[in-house]
C-alpha positions as CSV (number, residue, x, y, z in Angstrom):
1,M,86.3,-50.7,-13.8
2,I,87.9,-52.3,-16.8
3,Q,85.6,-52.7,-19.8
4,I,85.8,-55.9,-21.8
5,P,86.0,-55.3,-25.5
6,A,82.8,-56.3,-27.4
7,D,84.4,-59.0,-29.5
8,F,86.0,-60.7,-26.4
9,H,82.7,-60.4,-24.5
10,K,80.9,-62.2,-27.3
11,A,83.6,-64.9,-27.6
12,Y,83.7,-65.5,-23.8
13,T,79.9,-65.6,-23.6
14,S,79.8,-68.1,-26.5
15,F,82.5,-70.2,-24.9
16,I,80.8,-70.4,-21.5
17,E,77.5,-71.2,-23.2
18,Q,79.2,-74.1,-24.9
19,K,80.5,-75.3,-21.6
20,G,77.0,-75.5,-20.2
21,V,76.8,-72.3,-18.2
22,N,73.1,-71.3,-17.8
23,A,72.4,-68.2,-19.9
24,G,70.9,-66.5,-16.8
25,L,74.4,-66.6,-15.2
26,H,76.4,-65.1,-18.1
27,R,76.1,-61.6,-16.8
28,Y,77.5,-62.7,-13.4
29,Y,80.4,-64.5,-15.1
30,I,81.2,-61.3,-17.1
31,K,81.0,-59.3,-13.8
32,W,83.5,-61.7,-12.1
33,L,85.8,-61.5,-15.0
34,R,85.7,-57.7,-15.0
35,Y,86.4,-57.7,-11.2
36,Y,89.3,-60.1,-11.6
37,L,90.9,-58.0,-14.4
38,D,90.5,-54.9,-12.3
39,F,92.0,-56.7,-9.3
40,C,95.0,-57.8,-11.4
41,H,95.5,-54.3,-12.8
42,K,95.2,-52.7,-9.4
43,Y,97.7,-55.0,-7.7
44,N,100.0,-55.4,-10.8
45,L,99.4,-59.2,-11.0
46,K,99.6,-61.4,-14.1
47,Q,96.2,-62.4,-15.2
48,A,97.2,-65.9,-16.4
49,A,99.0,-66.8,-13.1
50,Q,97.3,-69.3,-10.8
51,E,98.6,-67.2,-7.9
52,S,96.6,-64.2,-9.1
53,L,93.4,-66.3,-9.0
54,A,94.2,-67.5,-5.5
55,D,94.9,-63.9,-4.4
56,F,91.6,-62.8,-5.9
57,T,89.5,-65.5,-4.2
58,G,91.4,-64.8,-1.0
59,K,90.3,-61.2,-1.3
60,L,86.7,-62.2,-1.8
61,K,86.9,-64.3,1.4
62,E,88.4,-61.3,3.3
63,K,85.4,-59.3,2.1
64,K,83.1,-62.0,3.5
65,Q,81.6,-63.0,0.2
66,P,79.4,-66.1,0.4
67,E,81.2,-69.4,-0.5
68,N,78.8,-70.0,-3.5
69,L,79.8,-66.6,-5.0
70,I,83.5,-67.3,-4.5
71,K,83.1,-70.6,-6.3
72,Q,81.1,-68.9,-9.1
73,A,83.9,-66.3,-9.4
74,H,86.6,-69.0,-9.5
75,H,84.6,-70.9,-12.2
76,A,84.1,-67.8,-14.3
77,I,87.8,-66.9,-14.2
78,A,89.0,-70.4,-14.8
79,F,87.3,-70.2,-18.2
80,F,89.2,-67.1,-18.9
């Protein structure tokens, strides 16, 4: 699994906090971001491309993730 550098982790956490994301959800947002980065690396996708995010959420649906978690993942990655 891809590790997020400490300085980026801190900046991202600060950013999502400013956007009103509950502190109790920060670890989940980081988790989704790590999964997304890993997914992009595995399938050689551009991280900034909207198609990559659509592919990722599609994969979550294939794996039968609950809709609320797919929305959370999408939200977390949209901040990225």
